[in-house]
N, C-alpha and C positions, 0 to 999 in steps of 0.2 A: 156313378154320382147319384145320390139320393135326391128326390124332389124336395123342394124347400117347404112344402106344405102337405103333410100326410094326415090321415085321420087321427094318428096317435101323437105325433110330435111335430113341432116346427123347429127350424134351425136357421142360423146365420153363419156364413163363411167368414173367416178371418183373413185379411190380406196384410201385406207388409206394412201398410200405413198404420195399422192398429197394433202391430207386434209390440209386445212389452206392456200393453195396457192391462190393468186389472180386469178380470172377467166381469165383475159387477159394474164397473164403469163402462166397459165395452157395450154391455146390454143397455145400460141407462141411456147411452148416447143414441141408441138405435131403435128404441121402443117408444110408443106413443103413451104419454101421460102415465108412466109407471114410476113410482118413487124408488130411489136406490135402496131404501130400507126394505121395501117389498121384495126386490130382486135378491138382496142379501139373505132374506129369510128363506126364499125358495132354494137358494144355493145351499144353505146350511141343512135344509131338509132333504137334500139329495135329488131335488127335482130337476135342477139344471146340470147338464152333463157337458163336459169338455172332451171332445173326441170320444163320446160314449162312456166316459168315466167320471165319477164324482170329483168335485173340485172345491176349493175354498173361495170366498169372495175376493181374496187378494191374489189368487193365482194369475200370473201373467199369461196372456194368450199369445200364440205364435202364428205366423203366416202359414196358411194351409189347414189350420184346425177348423173344427166346426163346434158351435155352441148350440145346444138343443134344449128344449123344454116341452112339457106336456101341452098339447093343443088347447086343453081346457083350463090352463093355469091363469088365464087373463092377461098374458103378455102378448101384445099386438105390435107387430112391426109398423114402422112409419109408412103411411099410404103414399105411393108414388103416383103422381098425376102426369098424364100426357101433356107435353108442352110443344108448341109449334116452333121449335128451334131449327134453323136451317142447317142441313148437313151436306157436305160435299162428297157424294158417292163416287167412288172410282170403279167399283165392280159390285154387282148385286145379283143374287139368284135366290132360290128357295132355301138354300142352306146357310148362306153367309152374306155379309156386307163388308167390303173393304172401303174405308173412307179416309179422307184427308181431314185430320183434326186441326182446327185452327187454334192458335195460342189463346189461352184464357178459358178454354172449355174444360170443366171438370168431368171426369169419366163417369163416376157413380155417386149417388147421394152419400153424404158423410156429415158429421157434425160441422155446422157452419155453411154447408152447401146441400140443403135438402131439396133444392129445386135448381132449374137451369143447367142440368147436367146432360151428358150424352144419353144416359138411360132414359131421362124424361123425353128427350127428342126421339129415341127409338120407340117408346111407347106410343107416341103420336104418329110416327111413320107407319107402324104396323099395329093398327087397332086390335085389341084383344090378344096381342102377342104374349106368349108365355114361353120361357126357356129355362133350362137348368142354369145354375150358377149362384143360387141364393136369392132370397126375396128382394134384396136391395141392389143386386147387380146381375140381372139376368143376361145371359149371353156373353158376359165379359170374360175373356180368356187371358188377356194381357192388358196392360195399361200404359198410358203415357202420362207424365206429370202434367199438371194443369197448364203450365206455360211452355211446354214442349210442343212444337208443331210436328206434323208428319202423318205417316200411315199407320193404321191399325185395322185389325179384323175383328168383327163381332159375329158370333154364332146365332143363326136364326132357328136352327133345328137342334133336336137332342143329339142326333148323330154327329152334327157339325161340332157341337160343344165338346163331346167326348173326344173326337178326333183331334181338334185343334188344341184342347187342353193337354192331351197326351203329347202332341208335338212340342208344345211349350215345355212341359216337364222333362222331356227327354232331350231337349236342346236341339230338336230337328227343325224348328221354325227359324228361318233366317231373319235377323233384325240388325240393320246397320244404320248408324247415325253419322252425321257430320256436326262438328262443334268448332267454334272459335275459342281457343284456349289462350290464356295469358302466357307470355314468355315463349322461349324457343326450346323445344324438346331436344335433348342431347342426341338422340338417335332418330332415324327415319321411320322406324317401326319397332314395335315391342308388344309386350303383354303384361297384364296385371292379374295376378292370382292372389287375391286378398279377401278374406271373409268380411261381410258387412253385417252390422247389427245396429240396434238403437244406440245413439250416442249417450253414454251414461251421464254426461254433464248437461246436454241439451236434448231433452226427450223428443222434441219436434223434428230433430235431424237424425240422419244416419251417419255411420262412421265405420272406418276400418277398425276392427276390434281383434284382440288377441284371443278372447274366449267368449263363447256364447253366440257368435255370429254364424251366418250361413255362407257356404262357399259362393264365391263370386269370381267370374273369370271374364276379362275383356281383352281383346286384341286391338291394337291401334296402328295407324299408319299416317304419316305426315303427307298432306296433299299440297300445301303451299305455306311458305314462311314469309313473314312480314317483320317489320322492325320490332314490334312489341307483342304481336299475336301470331298464332299458328292455326291454320285450318287442318283439322284432324278428322280422319275417318275411323270410326270405332264399330266393332262387331261384338255383340253380346253372345256369350256362350251360356250365360245364366241370365235371370231377369229379376234382380233384386231392386227394391225400392231405391231410387236415386242412384243406381249403379254407376252410370257414366259420370255423373257429377261428383260422386264420392271418389271414384278411382282416379279421375283427372286431378282432383284436389290432392289426393294422396301422392301423386307424382310431382306435386308442387306447381301444377299448371291448371288452376281452376277454370271452369267455363266462364268466359267473358259475360258479364251481366248477371252473375249468380252470387249475390251477396251472402246467401246462406252458407256457402262453402268457400268464401274468400274471393269471389269473382268481381268485386267492386273496385273502386279506386284505392281503397284503404290498403296501405302497405305495399303499393306498387312502386313507389319512389320515382314516379314520372317527373321529368323536368317540368318546371312551372309553365314553360311555353307550350308544352304538349297537352297539359291537363284539360284545357277547354275543349279540345277536339275529342278526346276520349270521353269526357263527361257528356258531350252532346250525343255521341254514339250511344252511350248507356241510356240516356234519357229517351232518345228516339226508339231504341230497342225495347226497353221496359220489361225485359225478361232475359233468362239465360239464352245465349246464342247456341241453341241445341235443336237439331232437326232430325226426325226419323225418316230418312230418305228412301230406304229400301226394305221391302218385306217379301219374304218367300215362304211358301208352305205347300203341302199336298192337299188337293181338294178332297174333302171327306167322301164325295160320291164316287170318284173314279181314280183317285190317287194321282191325278195329273199335277205336276209341279207348276205352280203359278208364281210369277215374279211381278212385283209392282214397284215403281220408282216415282219419286216426286222431287223436283228440283228445289233448291233452297228457296225459302220465301223471300219476298221483297225486302223485308227489314234486314235480313242478314246479307242479302246480295248487295244492297246499297253500301254497307260497310266494307264488304270485300272489294267493290269497285273503287272506293275511295282509298283503300289501303294499297292498292296495286299500282305498279308501274303499268303503262299501256300494254295490255295483253296478259299481264301477270295474273290478274284475278280470274280472267276467263279460263286460263289453264287450270287453276285450282278448282273452279266450279265444274268444268267439264269432266274433271277426273273422277267425280263421284256420280255423274249422271249415267255412267255405264257406257 
């Protein structure tokens, strides 16, 4: 992995959230006080490279690509400031940090969220810290959606970044979730093998697509069944943007509380007497009922296999307890605590 700031060139990494965006717009959103016309001129002159090859202003970027430009071209990335944002550390050493991400915390700066992110918090936690991963997302090897709670790991050192990124790309990092999904899945377990790409009709969302998507594979298992909802355990074999949410929606069982993928009350055909109860749960939750409860990987220093688990947060547990007959919710919750 190249450093994000060299004497010759600077670069930014593309992640899944930006996939499909024009390269000129991608840069305009991530650079300080640079006009889009200036960026387009540099692209046409061959100064801006996409994966080290010339491109056009309209060329769409893809997850995993890099966009680079000469260091003396006058294109400066947005300055990231340390911010004293509380973090819940689960494990920390000189190589990495495992943390519990609370709902609402954005992982890295992006258009609309240039501050208040996990990266801003890390810069405050480790003054002077520098790590591979790109100028705007140092140390980030995988992500959780803004409103998803749960466990993630951040690389503090270069060797940790390279090791953890390789474990992610080769699907050797274990990532398991629990979700409350609408309806009752027909089977007790199964798998989804369906490519995910940018939704052609709604560019802010992802979708299962027939062409142009990236492979995505999820296994699932029912933990507990209720009248209208199911508690599901999901294991990612790939790590696409919104993968769990898109795959569950593709099964016809969207994540409860996820209106972007059909997880609200619309279209549920709930009897009128039941609607107030579910509406209250949705309002109290205020997010998709999705939690990254288990994380496993090999430590970059000695290859020791590490496993971390975090029980469902209070907002989800309250709903589970109300849904269950006496003892029923406890069985479902314990089933994913290991």
